[in-house]
GUDO-395489 format. One record per residue (C-alpha): residue in three letters; chain; x, z, y. Coordinates in nm, 3 decimals, decimal comma. Layout:
N
<"ala"; "A"; <X; Z; Y>>
...
END
This chain:
450
<"met"; "A"; <11,174; 11,233; 8,929>>
<"asn"; "A"; <11,005; 10,950; 8,776>>
<"gln"; "A"; <11,037; 10,645; 9,025>>
<"arg"; "A"; <10,742; 10,461; 8,877>>
<"asn"; "A"; <10,520; 10,689; 9,091>>
<"glu"; "A"; <10,482; 10,613; 9,435>>
<"asp"; "A"; <10,723; 10,794; 9,703>>
<"leu"; "A"; <10,491; 10,819; 9,996>>
<"thr"; "A"; <10,779; 11,005; 10,185>>
<"thr"; "A"; <10,975; 10,704; 10,271>>
<"gly"; "A"; <10,933; 10,336; 10,364>>
<"pro"; "A"; <10,666; 10,145; 10,543>>
<"ile"; "A"; <10,376; 10,332; 10,618>>
<"ile"; "A"; <10,085; 10,081; 10,615>>
<"gln"; "A"; <10,226; 9,892; 10,330>>
<"lys"; "A"; <10,257; 10,193; 10,101>>
<"leu"; "A"; <9,916; 10,329; 10,222>>
<"leu"; "A"; <9,740; 9,996; 10,130>>
<"arg"; "A"; <9,936; 9,967; 9,806>>
<"phe"; "A"; <9,835; 10,306; 9,700>>
<"ala"; "A"; <9,477; 10,287; 9,818>>
<"leu"; "A"; <9,381; 9,952; 9,640>>
<"pro"; "A"; <9,395; 10,073; 9,281>>
<"leu"; "A"; <9,201; 10,393; 9,426>>
<"leu"; "A"; <8,948; 10,174; 9,543>>
<"leu"; "A"; <8,917; 9,975; 9,228>>
<"gly"; "A"; <8,926; 10,268; 9,016>>
<"thr"; "A"; <8,650; 10,461; 9,214>>
<"leu"; "A"; <8,442; 10,125; 9,224>>
<"val"; "A"; <8,465; 10,113; 8,842>>
<"gln"; "A"; <8,369; 10,481; 8,806>>
<"gln"; "A"; <8,066; 10,425; 9,037>>
<"leu"; "A"; <7,970; 10,123; 8,838>>
<"tyr"; "A"; <7,913; 10,331; 8,541>>
<"ser"; "A"; <7,583; 10,450; 8,694>>
<"thr"; "A"; <7,540; 10,139; 8,892>>
<"val"; "A"; <7,529; 9,926; 8,560>>
<"asp"; "A"; <7,284; 10,192; 8,423>>
<"leu"; "A"; <7,059; 10,124; 8,721>>
<"ile"; "A"; <7,098; 9,742; 8,684>>
<"phe"; "A"; <6,994; 9,773; 8,315>>
<"val"; "A"; <6,724; 10,032; 8,358>>
<"gly"; "A"; <6,578; 9,852; 8,658>>
<"asn"; "A"; <6,562; 9,509; 8,487>>
<"val"; "A"; <6,504; 9,630; 8,122>>
<"ile"; "A"; <6,259; 9,912; 8,172>>
<"asp"; "A"; <6,073; 9,984; 8,513>>
<"lys"; "A"; <6,101; 10,143; 8,841>>
<"thr"; "A"; <5,984; 10,493; 8,701>>
<"ala"; "A"; <6,295; 10,495; 8,481>>
<"ser"; "A"; <6,502; 10,431; 8,781>>
<"ala"; "A"; <6,328; 10,703; 8,986>>
<"ala"; "A"; <6,389; 10,922; 8,681>>
<"ile"; "A"; <6,781; 10,867; 8,705>>
<"gly"; "A"; <6,779; 10,906; 9,078>>
<"ala"; "A"; <6,590; 11,240; 9,080>>
<"ser"; "A"; <6,836; 11,351; 8,810>>
<"thr"; "A"; <7,189; 11,262; 8,955>>
<"leu"; "A"; <7,174; 11,528; 9,247>>
<"leu"; "A"; <7,219; 11,828; 9,004>>
<"ile"; "A"; <7,490; 11,624; 8,824>>
<"thr"; "A"; <7,672; 11,540; 9,154>>
<"cys"; "A"; <7,617; 11,919; 9,254>>
<"leu"; "A"; <7,801; 12,061; 8,964>>
<"ile"; "A"; <8,070; 11,807; 8,941>>
<"gly"; "A"; <8,137; 11,837; 9,328>>
<"phe"; "A"; <8,217; 12,199; 9,313>>
<"phe"; "A"; <8,495; 12,145; 9,060>>
<"gly"; "A"; <8,603; 11,817; 9,236>>
<"gly"; "A"; <8,678; 12,042; 9,520>>
<"leu"; "A"; <8,892; 12,259; 9,304>>
<"ala"; "A"; <9,056; 11,932; 9,181>>
<"val"; "A"; <9,143; 11,858; 9,553>>
<"gly"; "A"; <9,327; 12,195; 9,570>>
<"ala"; "A"; <9,524; 12,130; 9,253>>
<"gly"; "A"; <9,606; 11,780; 9,376>>
<"val"; "A"; <9,728; 11,907; 9,698>>
<"val"; "A"; <9,957; 12,169; 9,527>>
<"ile"; "A"; <10,102; 11,890; 9,295>>
<"ala"; "A"; <10,133; 11,659; 9,577>>
<"gln"; "A"; <10,331; 11,916; 9,773>>
<"ser"; "A"; <10,552; 12,015; 9,482>>
<"trp"; "A"; <10,628; 11,648; 9,448>>
<"gly"; "A"; <10,740; 11,628; 9,808>>
<"glu"; "A"; <10,950; 11,949; 9,753>>
<"arg"; "A"; <11,123; 11,781; 9,457>>
<"asp"; "A"; <11,057; 12,113; 9,255>>
<"thr"; "A"; <11,017; 11,998; 8,895>>
<"asp"; "A"; <10,961; 12,359; 8,759>>
<"lys"; "A"; <10,666; 12,405; 9,004>>
<"leu"; "A"; <10,520; 12,075; 8,930>>
<"arg"; "A"; <10,535; 12,128; 8,559>>
<"arg"; "A"; <10,346; 12,476; 8,596>>
<"ala"; "A"; <10,091; 12,315; 8,839>>
<"ile"; "A"; <10,012; 12,038; 8,578>>
<"gly"; "A"; <9,947; 12,300; 8,311>>
<"asn"; "A"; <9,765; 12,513; 8,554>>
<"thr"; "A"; <9,528; 12,221; 8,649>>
<"ala"; "A"; <9,479; 12,116; 8,287>>
<"ala"; "A"; <9,375; 12,463; 8,205>>
<"leu"; "A"; <9,125; 12,456; 8,507>>
<"ala"; "A"; <8,970; 12,124; 8,396>>
<"leu"; "A"; <8,908; 12,246; 8,023>>
<"ala"; "A"; <8,757; 12,574; 8,155>>
<"gly"; "A"; <8,540; 12,405; 8,419>>
<"gly"; "A"; <8,405; 12,134; 8,190>>
<"val"; "A"; <8,276; 12,370; 7,942>>
<"val"; "A"; <8,100; 12,590; 8,208>>
<"leu"; "A"; <7,950; 12,276; 8,383>>
<"ala"; "A"; <7,809; 12,160; 8,058>>
<"leu"; "A"; <7,641; 12,515; 8,004>>
<"leu"; "A"; <7,525; 12,548; 8,362>>
<"gly"; "A"; <7,356; 12,198; 8,362>>
<"trp"; "A"; <7,178; 12,234; 8,046>>
<"leu"; "A"; <7,022; 12,543; 8,163>>
<"leu"; "A"; <6,945; 12,479; 8,510>>
<"ala"; "A"; <6,795; 12,120; 8,429>>
<"pro"; "A"; <6,422; 12,189; 8,388>>
<"gly"; "A"; <6,405; 12,429; 8,689>>
<"tyr"; "A"; <6,577; 12,194; 8,912>>
<"leu"; "A"; <6,342; 11,907; 8,850>>
<"arg"; "A"; <6,060; 12,141; 8,924>>
<"leu"; "A"; <6,221; 12,276; 9,232>>
<"ile"; "A"; <6,288; 11,927; 9,395>>
<"arg"; "A"; <5,918; 11,846; 9,335>>
<"thr"; "A"; <5,989; 11,566; 9,083>>
<"pro"; "A"; <5,668; 11,360; 9,023>>
<"glu"; "A"; <5,509; 11,451; 8,680>>
<"glu"; "A"; <5,516; 11,068; 8,576>>
<"ile"; "A"; <5,903; 11,071; 8,571>>
<"arg"; "A"; <5,988; 11,424; 8,485>>
<"ala"; "A"; <5,999; 11,388; 8,115>>
<"asn"; "A"; <6,248; 11,102; 8,142>>
<"ala"; "A"; <6,448; 11,276; 8,390>>
<"glu"; "A"; <6,497; 11,593; 8,193>>
<"ala"; "A"; <6,582; 11,394; 7,884>>
<"tyr"; "A"; <6,848; 11,190; 8,076>>
<"leu"; "A"; <7,001; 11,518; 8,210>>
<"arg"; "A"; <7,006; 11,718; 7,890>>
<"ile"; "A"; <7,220; 11,440; 7,729>>
<"tyr"; "A"; <7,428; 11,358; 8,027>>
<"phe"; "A"; <7,556; 11,722; 8,061>>
<"leu"; "A"; <7,741; 11,667; 7,712>>
<"ser"; "A"; <7,966; 11,431; 7,907>>
<"leu"; "A"; <8,061; 11,651; 8,193>>
<"pro"; "A"; <8,364; 11,810; 8,011>>
<"ser"; "A"; <8,505; 11,445; 7,969>>
<"ile"; "A"; <8,405; 11,363; 8,332>>
<"val"; "A"; <8,578; 11,678; 8,484>>
<"ala"; "A"; <8,891; 11,617; 8,251>>
<"tyr"; "A"; <8,912; 11,269; 8,378>>
<"asn"; "A"; <8,874; 11,362; 8,738>>
<"phe"; "A"; <9,127; 11,640; 8,733>>
<"gly"; "A"; <9,368; 11,419; 8,516>>
<"ala"; "A"; <9,330; 11,140; 8,763>>
<"gly"; "A"; <9,379; 11,353; 9,044>>
<"met"; "A"; <9,707; 11,469; 8,902>>
<"leu"; "A"; <9,852; 11,127; 8,867>>
<"arg"; "A"; <9,726; 11,025; 9,226>>
<"ala"; "A"; <9,926; 11,332; 9,352>>
<"leu"; "A"; <10,219; 11,213; 9,189>>
<"gly"; "A"; <10,191; 10,872; 9,344>>
<"asp"; "A"; <10,039; 10,688; 9,044>>
<"ser"; "A"; <9,693; 10,522; 9,132>>
<"lys"; "A"; <9,728; 10,246; 8,886>>
<"asn"; "A"; <9,685; 10,430; 8,541>>
<"pro"; "A"; <9,364; 10,598; 8,662>>
<"leu"; "A"; <9,212; 10,243; 8,740>>
<"leu"; "A"; <9,325; 10,124; 8,416>>
<"ala"; "A"; <9,151; 10,408; 8,232>>
<"gln"; "A"; <8,841; 10,349; 8,437>>
<"leu"; "A"; <8,842; 9,973; 8,368>>
<"val"; "A"; <8,843; 10,045; 7,984>>
<"gly"; "A"; <8,574; 10,312; 8,019>>
<"gly"; "A"; <8,375; 10,075; 8,223>>
<"leu"; "A"; <8,374; 9,801; 7,968>>
<"val"; "A"; <8,269; 10,072; 7,695>>
<"asn"; "A"; <7,983; 10,177; 7,937>>
<"val"; "A"; <7,857; 9,816; 7,977>>
<"ala"; "A"; <7,865; 9,739; 7,604>>
<"ala"; "A"; <7,702; 10,062; 7,512>>
<"asp"; "A"; <7,424; 10,005; 7,787>>
<"trp"; "A"; <7,363; 9,663; 7,621>>
<"leu"; "A"; <7,352; 9,797; 7,267>>
<"leu"; "A"; <7,149; 10,120; 7,342>>
<"leu"; "A"; <6,904; 9,947; 7,591>>
<"arg"; "A"; <6,867; 9,579; 7,488>>
<"val"; "A"; <6,924; 9,617; 7,122>>
<"leu"; "A"; <6,808; 9,948; 6,996>>
<"ala"; "A"; <6,565; 10,023; 7,304>>
<"asn"; "A"; <6,660; 10,374; 7,351>>
<"gly"; "A"; <6,529; 10,381; 7,720>>
<"val"; "A"; <6,672; 10,641; 7,970>>
<"val"; "A"; <6,825; 10,856; 7,684>>
<"gly"; "A"; <7,034; 10,556; 7,588>>
<"val"; "A"; <7,191; 10,548; 7,931>>
<"ala"; "A"; <7,309; 10,901; 7,901>>
<"trp"; "A"; <7,469; 10,840; 7,561>>
<"ala"; "A"; <7,647; 10,538; 7,708>>
<"ser"; "A"; <7,785; 10,757; 8,004>>
<"leu"; "A"; <7,919; 10,997; 7,744>>
<"phe"; "A"; <8,099; 10,742; 7,543>>
<"ser"; "A"; <8,263; 10,557; 7,851>>
<"gln"; "A"; <8,375; 10,897; 8,019>>
<"thr"; "A"; <8,533; 11,015; 7,695>>
<"val"; "A"; <8,748; 10,706; 7,654>>
<"ala"; "A"; <8,859; 10,716; 8,018>>
<"ala"; "A"; <8,948; 11,095; 7,993>>
<"ala"; "A"; <9,144; 11,034; 7,670>>
<"leu"; "A"; <9,334; 10,747; 7,843>>
<"val"; "A"; <9,435; 10,978; 8,134>>
<"ala"; "A"; <9,545; 11,267; 7,905>>
<"arg"; "A"; <9,759; 11,028; 7,717>>
<"lys"; "A"; <9,932; 10,923; 8,036>>
<"leu"; "A"; <9,990; 11,276; 8,142>>
<"cys"; "A"; <10,168; 11,353; 7,825>>
<"arg"; "A"; <10,391; 11,057; 7,870>>
<"leu"; "A"; <10,540; 11,164; 8,210>>
<"asp"; "A"; <10,879; 11,260; 8,288>>
<"asn"; "A"; <10,976; 11,508; 8,024>>
<"ala"; "A"; <11,071; 11,753; 8,299>>
<"phe"; "A"; <10,711; 11,796; 8,411>>
<"ala"; "A"; <10,485; 11,598; 8,140>>
<"leu"; "A"; <10,175; 11,767; 8,012>>
<"arg"; "A"; <10,235; 11,965; 7,684>>
<"leu"; "A"; <9,975; 12,161; 7,492>>
<"arg"; "A"; <10,172; 12,483; 7,495>>
<"gly"; "A"; <10,215; 12,446; 7,870>>
<"ile"; "A"; <9,825; 12,435; 7,938>>
<"arg"; "A"; <9,767; 12,782; 8,086>>
<"phe"; "A"; <9,682; 12,948; 8,402>>
<"asp"; "A"; <9,955; 13,039; 8,622>>
<"pro"; "A"; <9,845; 13,325; 8,863>>
<"ala"; "A"; <10,041; 13,221; 9,175>>
<"leu"; "A"; <9,941; 12,855; 9,145>>
<"leu"; "A"; <9,588; 12,913; 9,045>>
<"lys"; "A"; <9,556; 13,163; 9,345>>
<"lys"; "A"; <9,699; 12,867; 9,571>>
<"thr"; "A"; <9,498; 12,612; 9,420>>
<"val"; "A"; <9,154; 12,807; 9,469>>
<"ala"; "A"; <9,251; 12,898; 9,817>>
<"ile"; "A"; <9,285; 12,519; 9,916>>
<"gly"; "A"; <9,026; 12,390; 9,673>>
<"leu"; "A"; <8,736; 12,649; 9,705>>
<"pro"; "A"; <8,649; 12,546; 10,066>>
<"ala"; "A"; <8,632; 12,186; 9,945>>
<"gly"; "A"; <8,439; 12,277; 9,644>>
<"ala"; "A"; <8,199; 12,498; 9,841>>
<"gln"; "A"; <8,167; 12,191; 10,080>>
<"ala"; "A"; <8,074; 11,969; 9,806>>
<"leu"; "A"; <7,837; 12,208; 9,649>>
<"val"; "A"; <7,668; 12,290; 9,982>>
<"ile"; "A"; <7,637; 11,947; 10,083>>
<"thr"; "A"; <7,470; 11,848; 9,763>>
<"leu"; "A"; <7,249; 12,119; 9,795>>
<"ser"; "A"; <7,142; 11,999; 10,130>>
<"asn"; "A"; <7,084; 11,655; 9,968>>
<"val"; "A"; <6,835; 11,846; 9,747>>
<"val"; "A"; <6,652; 11,913; 10,063>>
<"val"; "A"; <6,674; 11,536; 10,139>>
<"gln"; "A"; <6,562; 11,449; 9,792>>
<"ala"; "A"; <6,262; 11,685; 9,830>>
<"his"; "A"; <6,154; 11,500; 10,142>>
<"ile"; "A"; <6,216; 11,144; 9,990>>
<"asn"; "A"; <6,016; 11,273; 9,668>>
<"ala"; "A"; <5,716; 11,343; 9,890>>
<"phe"; "A"; <5,681; 10,979; 9,967>>
<"gly"; "A"; <5,624; 10,898; 9,600>>
<"ala"; "A"; <5,809; 10,686; 9,325>>
<"asp"; "A"; <5,861; 10,379; 9,549>>
<"ala"; "A"; <6,059; 10,585; 9,791>>
<"ile"; "A"; <6,268; 10,754; 9,519>>
<"ala"; "A"; <6,355; 10,423; 9,383>>
<"ala"; "A"; <6,443; 10,282; 9,732>>
<"phe"; "A"; <6,683; 10,579; 9,808>>
<"thr"; "A"; <6,832; 10,548; 9,461>>
<"ala"; "A"; <6,914; 10,169; 9,504>>
<"tyr"; "A"; <7,020; 10,247; 9,868>>
<"phe"; "A"; <7,300; 10,505; 9,761>>
<"lys"; "A"; <7,428; 10,224; 9,539>>
<"val"; "A"; <7,441; 9,949; 9,796>>
<"glu"; "A"; <7,605; 10,190; 10,052>>
<"leu"; "A"; <7,893; 10,215; 9,807>>
<"ile"; "A"; <8,010; 9,868; 9,941>>
<"ile"; "A"; <8,102; 10,055; 10,271>>
<"tyr"; "A"; <8,176; 10,390; 10,140>>
<"leu"; "A"; <8,400; 10,339; 9,858>>
<"pro"; "A"; <8,689; 10,190; 10,072>>
<"ile"; "A"; <8,657; 10,483; 10,319>>
<"met"; "A"; <8,693; 10,720; 10,020>>
<"ala"; "A"; <8,987; 10,532; 9,864>>
<"leu"; "A"; <9,180; 10,549; 10,218>>
<"gly"; "A"; <9,086; 10,913; 10,250>>
<"gln"; "A"; <9,232; 10,994; 9,898>>
<"ala"; "A"; <9,542; 10,784; 9,991>>
<"ile"; "A"; <9,602; 10,984; 10,317>>
<"met"; "A"; <9,534; 11,304; 10,143>>
<"thr"; "A"; <9,815; 11,235; 9,895>>
<"phe"; "A"; <10,024; 11,087; 10,162>>
<"ser"; "A"; <9,981; 11,410; 10,364>>
<"gly"; "A"; <10,035; 11,621; 10,081>>
<"gln"; "A"; <10,373; 11,476; 9,970>>
<"asn"; "A"; <10,502; 11,453; 10,342>>
<"cys"; "A"; <10,393; 11,806; 10,411>>
<"gly"; "A"; <10,609; 11,911; 10,095>>
<"ala"; "A"; <10,890; 11,723; 10,269>>
<"gly"; "A"; <10,832; 11,867; 10,604>>
<"gln"; "A"; <10,754; 11,516; 10,767>>
<"phe"; "A"; <10,473; 11,599; 11,011>>
<"ala"; "A"; <10,556; 11,318; 11,246>>
<"arg"; "A"; <10,515; 11,077; 10,954>>
<"ile"; "A"; <10,174; 11,250; 10,857>>
<"arg"; "A"; <10,075; 11,185; 11,216>>
<"arg"; "A"; <10,146; 10,814; 11,211>>
<"gly"; "A"; <10,011; 10,763; 10,872>>
<"thr"; "A"; <9,660; 10,917; 10,968>>
<"arg"; "A"; <9,646; 10,715; 11,287>>
<"asp"; "A"; <9,715; 10,390; 11,088>>
<"cys"; "A"; <9,486; 10,472; 10,817>>
<"leu"; "A"; <9,197; 10,551; 11,033>>
<"leu"; "A"; <9,235; 10,221; 11,227>>
<"ile"; "A"; <9,221; 10,025; 10,910>>
<"ser"; "A"; <8,931; 10,221; 10,787>>
<"leu"; "A"; <8,724; 10,152; 11,116>>
<"gly"; "A"; <8,792; 9,788; 11,111>>
<"leu"; "A"; <8,698; 9,757; 10,748>>
<"thr"; "A"; <8,383; 9,965; 10,781>>
<"ala"; "A"; <8,255; 9,755; 11,083>>
<"ile"; "A"; <8,300; 9,433; 10,879>>
<"leu"; "A"; <8,147; 9,564; 10,574>>
<"ser"; "A"; <7,857; 9,721; 10,748>>
<"ala"; "A"; <7,758; 9,390; 10,928>>
<"val"; "A"; <7,786; 9,199; 10,588>>
<"ser"; "A"; <7,571; 9,433; 10,402>>
<"leu"; "A"; <7,305; 9,426; 10,680>>
<"leu"; "A"; <7,303; 9,049; 10,673>>
<"phe"; "A"; <7,270; 9,030; 10,283>>
<"gly"; "A"; <7,065; 9,367; 10,232>>
<"gly"; "A"; <6,781; 9,185; 10,046>>
<"ala"; "A"; <7,000; 9,033; 9,785>>
<"leu"; "A"; <7,194; 9,359; 9,730>>
<"phe"; "A"; <6,874; 9,552; 9,674>>
<"arg"; "A"; <6,756; 9,284; 9,425>>
<"leu"; "A"; <7,064; 9,383; 9,198>>
<"phe"; "A"; <6,906; 9,706; 9,143>>
<"ile"; "A"; <6,532; 9,689; 9,157>>
<"lys"; "A"; <6,262; 9,426; 9,135>>
<"glu"; "A"; <5,962; 9,528; 9,301>>
<"pro"; "A"; <5,908; 9,365; 9,660>>
<"ser"; "A"; <5,782; 9,695; 9,812>>
<"val"; "A"; <6,086; 9,892; 9,702>>
<"ile"; "A"; <6,316; 9,614; 9,837>>
<"ala"; "A"; <6,130; 9,623; 10,165>>
<"leu"; "A"; <6,182; 10,008; 10,192>>
<"gly"; "A"; <6,546; 9,978; 10,105>>
<"arg"; "A"; <6,590; 9,715; 10,408>>
<"gln"; "A"; <6,417; 9,971; 10,630>>
<"ile"; "A"; <6,670; 10,230; 10,536>>
<"ile"; "A"; <6,987; 10,033; 10,594>>
<"ala"; "A"; <6,848; 9,904; 10,930>>
<"val"; "A"; <6,860; 10,283; 11,052>>
<"thr"; "A"; <7,199; 10,372; 10,880>>
<"phe"; "A"; <7,429; 10,091; 10,844>>
<"pro"; "A"; <7,483; 9,996; 11,222>>
<"tyr"; "A"; <7,629; 10,362; 11,252>>
<"tyr"; "A"; <7,843; 10,378; 10,951>>
<"val"; "A"; <8,162; 10,348; 11,168>>
<"leu"; "A"; <8,112; 10,699; 11,257>>
<"tyr"; "A"; <8,178; 10,798; 10,897>>
<"pro"; "A"; <8,540; 10,721; 10,856>>
<"val"; "A"; <8,638; 10,927; 11,156>>
<"his"; "A"; <8,564; 11,244; 10,991>>
<"gln"; "A"; <8,666; 11,149; 10,640>>
<"ile"; "A"; <9,005; 11,007; 10,719>>
<"leu"; "A"; <9,100; 11,285; 10,963>>
<"gly"; "A"; <8,947; 11,572; 10,733>>
<"asp"; "A"; <9,128; 11,432; 10,419>>
<"ser"; "A"; <9,474; 11,434; 10,639>>
<"leu"; "A"; <9,410; 11,785; 10,725>>
<"arg"; "A"; <9,319; 11,881; 10,347>>
<"gly"; "A"; <9,645; 11,710; 10,213>>
<"gln"; "A"; <9,832; 11,973; 10,423>>
<"gly"; "A"; <9,639; 12,255; 10,282>>
<"lys"; "A"; <9,395; 12,286; 10,578>>
<"thr"; "A"; <9,053; 12,296; 10,419>>
<"lys"; "A"; <8,864; 12,584; 10,561>>
<"val"; "A"; <8,782; 12,457; 10,913>>
<"pro"; "A"; <8,694; 12,100; 10,812>>
<"met"; "A"; <8,471; 12,265; 10,556>>
<"leu"; "A"; <8,283; 12,459; 10,819>>
<"ile"; "A"; <8,267; 12,142; 11,045>>
<"val"; "A"; <8,104; 11,946; 10,748>>
<"leu"; "A"; <7,881; 12,238; 10,640>>
<"leu"; "A"; <7,742; 12,293; 11,004>>
<"asn"; "A"; <7,648; 11,919; 11,061>>
<"leu"; "A"; <7,571; 11,760; 10,731>>
<"cys"; "A"; <7,395; 12,050; 10,570>>
<"leu"; "A"; <7,257; 12,293; 10,836>>
<"ile"; "A"; <7,165; 12,054; 11,109>>
<"arg"; "A"; <7,073; 11,776; 10,883>>
<"ser"; "A"; <6,828; 12,002; 10,701>>
<"ala"; "A"; <6,685; 12,121; 11,041>>
<"leu"; "A"; <6,637; 11,770; 11,156>>
<"leu"; "A"; <6,460; 11,667; 10,837>>
<"phe"; "A"; <6,216; 11,985; 10,868>>
<"trp"; "A"; <6,154; 11,896; 11,230>>
<"ile"; "A"; <6,116; 11,528; 11,231>>
<"val"; "A"; <5,966; 11,425; 10,895>>
<"pro"; "A"; <5,638; 11,617; 10,919>>
<"his"; "A"; <5,588; 11,462; 11,257>>
<"thr"; "A"; <5,661; 11,103; 11,165>>
<"arg"; "A"; <5,565; 11,072; 10,812>>
<"ser"; "A"; <5,809; 10,790; 10,782>>
<"ile"; "A"; <6,107; 10,698; 10,537>>
<"gln"; "A"; <6,306; 10,580; 10,853>>
<"ser"; "A"; <6,308; 10,940; 10,979>>
<"val"; "A"; <6,470; 11,084; 10,663>>
<"ala"; "A"; <6,738; 10,787; 10,697>>
<"ala"; "A"; <6,788; 10,876; 11,063>>
<"ser"; "A"; <6,923; 11,232; 10,981>>
<"tyr"; "A"; <7,245; 11,049; 10,837>>
<"pro"; "A"; <7,397; 10,870; 11,146>>
<"val"; "A"; <7,316; 11,160; 11,386>>
<"thr"; "A"; <7,501; 11,419; 11,161>>
<"trp"; "A"; <7,786; 11,166; 11,095>>
<"gly"; "A"; <7,835; 11,148; 11,461>>
<"leu"; "A"; <7,830; 11,513; 11,511>>
<"thr"; "A"; <8,071; 11,568; 11,234>>
<"ala"; "A"; <8,307; 11,322; 11,361>>
<"leu"; "A"; <8,315; 11,482; 11,682>>
<"gly"; "A"; <8,407; 11,822; 11,555>>
<"met"; "A"; <8,663; 11,686; 11,324>>
<"cys"; "A"; <8,840; 11,476; 11,603>>
<"val"; "A"; <8,850; 11,815; 11,827>>
<"tyr"; "A"; <8,998; 11,999; 11,534>>
<"tyr"; "A"; <9,261; 11,754; 11,436>>
<"cys"; "A"; <9,388; 11,705; 11,786>>
<"ser"; "A"; <9,409; 12,080; 11,826>>
<"glu"; "A"; <9,613; 12,096; 11,508>>
<"asn"; "A"; <9,821; 11,805; 11,589>>
<"gly"; "A"; <9,911; 11,965; 11,932>>
<"leu"; "A"; <10,010; 12,300; 11,741>>
<"ile"; "A"; <10,229; 12,113; 11,489>>
<"ser"; "A"; <10,423; 11,931; 11,781>>
<"lys"; "A"; <10,463; 12,262; 11,966>>
<"arg"; "A"; <10,600; 12,443; 11,676>>
<"lys"; "A"; <10,854; 12,146; 11,607>>
<"arg"; "A"; <10,986; 12,175; 11,963>>
<"gln"; "A"; <11,012; 12,560; 11,928>>
<"asn"; "A"; <11,235; 12,513; 11,624>>
END
């Protein structure tokens, strides 16, 4: 096996988790900065209607990518477990199978997105004054979906092998291309919202190409080869069995966010722009949680393949404690400097004021989020995705949607939309704790019996 990749089955747990998670955090931050930079350019070069147009467009993109992102989770778990088992033949076939799934998925996404764009914007009641810009942005952005899917699957494969650094380097290069393209297309050529979509296409394609190059340069025993890109029936079945619940979860959560977006849209362009900026501001808190979640999922996958369940439990505990402490600190800092953070994305004082009202409702309770994220990702790394999916869908989709339909018509306030988030975070965390503790007890019992 290539020892340049991180072996998470041995050595000090906290040190290895943090060393693996830091490039994940930076890489995810750079990837998120693509759209963040887009909003900064749009909010300062054009106007709030252009920001709202991008905000109204992104949920459909997230919905489609999220489903295949769930399949990528399944592929990553299969690869991580194969790495833990030290089975190079299975690892080689898993990498070829994942590459085939990524290529097919990217093409399907691009076609679906192109067809669904106009109807989607009407469905969520996008205001007429931003609909033309939103549709133009979506139509071009969908051309970049094959590259986005290829990068996410490729980066997932490298991370499952213990390499979180090369996906980061690919995103850094792509991020620089994105900034340069935004500046050229918006500042110099004045292409408006359409220019933002073209910038995304250029940058994501560069990042995908760099990740593919690294996969081709892995150890010869399991490196990606053109002739090896094919579906393996047994591994595809296992990948789908693990990844489909995660993909369905991402899809349904995003569809529930469409319900949220429809309620936001009813408050007008200022509310849309405020929530669009809010979802960028909260990345300061969310991204470290997601990076630690990805780290514990890879950690659990490798150790599950190696049969080290006690190490999985210790790693999950340490990862959760780190995530809780970091989230508490970042939430407090973000609340303190909320106005300045919103001014990065929007200039209108009325929109900034709405944004500060939103974070006053959500950020004090953000410590609930890492509980279900870390525990859920630890379970997913072991291939247990169905029950975590059901817990998330029940709370973040059904209960959240019910709350919105019940509260918003009575209060008619933007704070009531925001309040649906911490309530359902808490319920999800409770459900995940119960299931994780149940599974932890069953693992201990099996070990004693053996």
